[in-house]
N, C-alpha and C positions, 0 to 999 in steps of 0.2 A: 610490550610482548615482543618475541624475537621475529627478524625477518621483516621488519618494518624501515624505511629510510626516512630520515628527515627531508622536509621538504622547504627550499629557500622560500622566502615571499608570502610564507603560510599565513602570516599575520597581517597580510595587505589588507584584509578586511578585519571583520570583528569576529571572535567567536563566543558567544556568550552564552554558559550554562545556566542551569538554576539557581537563583540564589544572586546574579550579577545584573540582575534587568533593575531597571526602577519604574515606578509606577507615574502614568501620566493622564490626567482626564481626559476623556473621549466625549463626543457628542453622541446623540444616538443615532443608529445608522439602519438604513434600510439595505436589504442583502437579496441577491439573486443569487442560487444555487443551480448550476448546470449538470445534470445527469438524473441517469432514472435508477441506478442502485442502491444496495444496501450501504456503501460508503457514503452516497448523498444522504440517507437517510438518517445515519448517525450523527453527519455535519449538521443538518438541519435541526435536530432534536437538541444538540450542544448550541447551536446559535442561539435557540430559544430561551436557554437559560442563561443567555448573557443579557445583564441588564442595561447594557448599552447599545443591543439591538431592537431596534423599535418594532421590526416588521420584516418576515422572509416570506420569500416568493420562491417557485422552483420551475423547472422546465427541463424534461417534462414530468419528472416525479416518477411516482408510483402509487400504490395503494396506501400504504402506511403513511408516506409522505401527505399524499391529499388528504388525510384526516388530521394534519397539524398544520398545514398552511396551503395558500392558493396557488395552484400548480396551473402550469401553459404549456399548452399541446403545441409546441414549434419542434425542431429540427435541431437539437441540442449540437450536433455537429457542424451547422451553416453558420460561419461568422455573421454574415449579414442579418441573419436573422434572431441571433443571441443580441447584437450590438443593437438592433433595432428594440427589441422586448425592454433590454437594460434601459433604454433611453424613454422609451414609453414609461415605464414603471418611476422611472426619476431614482433610481437605486443609488445608493452611496458606494458600493462594492459588488462586483461579481466573482463567484467562486464556482471556479471550474473543478468538477470532480474526476471523470474519468480522462484516458487517454487521447481518445480518438479525437475530441474536439480538441483539445492541445494542440497535437499533430497537424489538425486541419487549420488551425491560425484563429481559433475564436478568441484568444486572449488578445492577439493584436488587434482585431476589429475593436474589441472594445476598448482597449487603449486609444485608438484612434478617434475613438469618440468621447474621450475625455475621461471616463469611468475607470478609477481604481479596479484593478482585477488580482485576484489569488491565485497565480497560475503562471507557468512560463510562457515567454512567446515560441512561436513556431521553431525558431531558430534555436532556442534553449532547450527545448522538448525533444530534440533529436538524442537528449542526453537516453531516452528510452527508445525513441520511435527508429533508433539506429543502433544496434549493438558495437556496430566497427567503429562508428561516431565516438561512443564513449569508450571504447577501448582506446582510441587516439587521444581524447581528452585525458583519460586515465594517465597515459604512458606522458605526456606533456606534465603533467601535474605530480607525476612520481607517486600515483596511489598504487597500493599493493593490489595485485589481481592477479586470476590465473594466466597463464600463458594461451595465447589463441593465433590462430590461425583464420582467416576469410576465405572461403570456396565458393566459386563461381560455377563449378562441375564436377563431374564424378570423379575425375582423378585429380584434382585438387582435394577432394572431399576424403578420398581414400588414401591420399598421401599423409594428410593431417593425421587422420586417425589412427595410421602406423607410427607417427610420429610420437602421440602422446599417448598409445594404447588404451587400454581397458581400466576403469569403466569410461566409456566411451560419452561425450558431453557434445550434441550437436543442437544449436540454437537458430531458428529461423531469426535473420538479421533485422525483420521488419516488426510492427505489432501483432500480437498473436492472442493478446488478452491472457496471458499468463500461461498458456497452454502450446507455445513453440517450443518446447524444450524436451529433447530426449535423452534422458539418461541411460545407459544400457550395457551391459557385458556382450551385447550380441553385434558383431560388427556388420551383420547383414542388415538389421535392422537399425543402425545408425546410417548406414549408405541410403536405406529406402526413403527415410526421412529426410535427409538432402536432398535426395531424387525430388521427393513430392514438393519443397521449395522453390528446387530448380524448374520445375516444370511449371510452377505457379509463376514464374519470372522474376524470383527473387536469388539470394545469395543466403549462404549460412556463415554461424562463427562456430568452428569447433575448438575445444579448449580442453585443457587438462582439469581433470576430476579433482575437485576439492574435498577433503574429508573434514570431518568434525561437524558439532552442530551449528545450525544457521540461525540468523539473527536478523530482525528487521527494525532498522531506527529510521524513523523519521525524524526530518532536520527541515524546520523553518529557515527560508531564505528572503531576503528582499533586495539581492543582488550584490551585498556585501557582507553583512552581518547573518550567521547560523545560530540556531537556537533548536537545540534536539530535545524531543520528546521523549518518552519511555519506551525502552526497547520492548521487540515483542517478538513472540516464534508464531508462526503459521505452518500451515500442514496442507502441502500441496496435492499430494497424492489420493485418488478417491477413496481408497480402501483403508482399513486399518494396518497397523504396521507399515504403513509408506510402501502400499503395495497398490499396482493398476496405472492408470494412465494420470499424466499430470491435469490439474484442474485450475482454476482461478483461485482456489483456495477454500478448505473445507472445515477451517475453524483455525482459532489464535487464542493466546492466552498473555498475559502481564500482569504484573512485572517478572521480569527474569532472575530468581534469587540466585540462580548458580552462574549467573555470567559473571566474568572475572571482574576486580574490584578496577575501576578506572578505565572501563571499555567505552564508556560513551564519549569520556573526554578524548580518548584516544583516537576514536573514529572523527570525532570534529577535527582534531589537529591534522591527522595523516590523510583524510578521507575527504570530508565534506567542505572543512574550507579550502584546500587546496582546488578543489574542482570548482567552488565558487568562484575563488579567485582566478581561476584560467578562464572560466566562462566570461569575467567581466574583464579579461585581457582580450579576449577575441570579439569583443564587442557585442556579446549577446548575452548580458546579466540575466542570472536564474532568480526568479523570483516564485515562490510559491513552495511546494515541498520536493525535496531531493529524498527519495528512497533509497536509503542505502541497504542492499539486501547483501547480508556478509556469512562468510564460514570462519569459525573459529579453529584454523587447521593446526595442525602439530608444527607448522612453521610461521606462524604466526595468524595475525588477522587479514583474509582476502575480501575483496569486492567481487561477490558474484555476478550481480548486476545493479545498475541505476533505474530506478523509475522516476517520472516526473510528477508524481501525485500522491495522494497517500494511498497505501495498499488496502485492499479488499480481500478477508476480513480482518484484519489487523487494526484497521481504524475504530471498528466497532467496539473491540475490546481497549484500546488506547484511550480513546474518548470518553468511554464510559468512567475513567478514572481521573481524567484531567478536570481539575478544580478552577484554574484560571478561566476567565472569560474569553471563549474562542473567537468571537467576531473583533474583539481588540487586538489579539495576535494577528488575525490574517489582515484586518485594516492596517496595522502597522506595516507588515510585510509589503502589502500592497503599496505602500505609500515609501518605501525605503528608510521606515522609521522602527525596526525593531531593536535596535538600541535604546528604545526609550519606551519599550513596552511594558507592560505589567509582569512580575516575577512568576515565573511558574507555581503550580503549586498542585501535588498530587494528593489523592484518597490513598489512605493505608490500606485500602482493601485489594483482592486481586481482583482479576477480570477474568473469564472465561467465555469466549463466544463458539457456538456450536452452529455450523451451517446445517440447515436441512435443505437437499437437492431432489430435483425430480426424479421420475424415473427413467431410465436411460442416458442420464447426463455421466460423461461429459460429450457422449455422441450426439445423438438427436432428440432433446427433452422432450419429455412429454407434458403438455401446456392443458390449460383449459380446466385444471380439477378445484373444486372447491376445496378450501381450506379452513377448519373448524378448530375450536379449542384454543383460538390466541389469546382470549379473554382471560381464559383459566389459567393459562400460563403466566400472563402478565400479573395474575394476581398473587403470584408467589412472591415471599420476600425476596427482594436484590434482584429480579428479574425483569428484563424488557425485551420487546422483540423487535428487530431489524427488519424492513421489509427489504429485498432485493427483487426477484421476478414476481410481482405481483401487480395483479391490477382488479379493477370493480367491475363485476358483470354486468348483464341488463338489469339484474335484481337488485345491484349494490353490494352484491356480496363478493367476497375476496377469493380470487382463483390465481390458478399457478399461471405464469405468462414467462418463464424463463427456467434456466438449468439451476441456477442458485437461487432458491426461491424466498428463504429467507435466515435467519441468523436468531438464535437465542443467545441473548447476552446475560450474565449473572455474575454479582459481584459477590465478594463473600469474604471474611476475614482471614484466610489463606486460600490455596490454591484447591485444597481437599475440599471446603464449604463451597467455593465458587462453581467446582464441577459437578457437586453434587445436585446446586441448585438450578443449575443449565441443564443437567440432563433429565433432572424432573420436570422442566419445562418442556424439553423435546418429546417426551413422554406423553404429555399434554395434547400437541400439536398433531393433529389428523390431515393426512395428504396422502392420498393413495397413491400407491408406489413409490413414495418417497424414501430416500436413503440419507443415511448420515453416519461419520464416523463417530466408532465410541470409545476412541483412546486419545480426545482431544486434551491436552494438557497433563495426561497421564504418568508419563516418566518422571515429568518434571514434580508433580504433585507427591511421587512417590521417591524423590530425590535420587535419581538414576540416571539422570544427564551426567556425561563425562567432557569434561573439557581438556586437551591436549595442552601440555605447558613447552612441548619442545624437547622435553627431556624424559618424557614418560607420560603416561595417563593418569590425570589426578579424578578420582571419584568426587563429585561435589556433593555434598549433603546438604536437602534445603534446610532451612533454619526453621 
């Protein structure tokens, strides 16, 4: 694609696409998964399907995870507590799910205890914890991304907004659980978001707006080697047609039949591998998942953001299609052995995940309400439920305990069938005041997504 620069030294590590890995035997392993959400439930579910995984524990988990594996009521953001639990359980691998424990240094504490960890160090997790740091790394690595400025006060913010023009993109520099970004044509709204960040003691990154459809690509990393998973697309806004405020994500689907041929290899060559090489050069090797948030613009592929962990809810859809044992891959990454891991295999089916959120999400979500219909939904062909913000009440019943409560995930022969099954499942789930988007994967299923080629707009019709 146009607008991409070659990067010297991009082959300093290894980039291994599907089909280039070879299988090695793996002993049975005991795994501890850190995190309370849907991403972690999806990871636990996949780990239990790995014949090489003998036992899975989770901390703190949720109601759905607790039905599958033992859970432990510790503070997952406390490095010492996680390291102590991992040692007590004598696990062979710790998987850190969310961004907050990564930024707190949980991976470092566990590594210091001599236990392999799937998740970057605190220093490497700065790729997500600081958008300004990520921009600096991308500049050094020659990674194509949006032009940006860091602003620390209202005057600097106003100048940056006027430089780039509308639509305005203002990002909280720190962690914001996917909700720290405002994209608006209203200059006053953009300035107000920036000011709120300043008032909280932070800075903002103001960027040029990137056009084109967005793609999420998870890349497994062991500090040198990069292995891409299947691309997905998620839906950040709370309402249909991408309206309303940003959320942590209201749904996702995979694969992307409309994506340009060669996109994954391009992202590995131009984005992921150069970034991993740059992090290694700095002495902070990146181990875990590098989440590449991309825009397929009229000027070529551009990085919107990096995350240092699996995205939620894309993980729910992507892992539903992954046939390669997940525990084997994660342990290989944690030990720096991805170049000897098993070849990636994928289901030919499509996957759609639809998030059911609580009333008043993403503001102050209503919690404590009973959730019914879960068994009925899971009895549908190709459908399973991933719990996110759930817990068990005193009577052992599942109740809501967060903003994004659960995701209904469905596999189908194509996106049309997967969507039908997912929404049939959503209809059976009962939660007072709940909300969900009705258009997850809709445009893709109808062949309506367009990718700019740089010389015009090409309609991509789903095969």
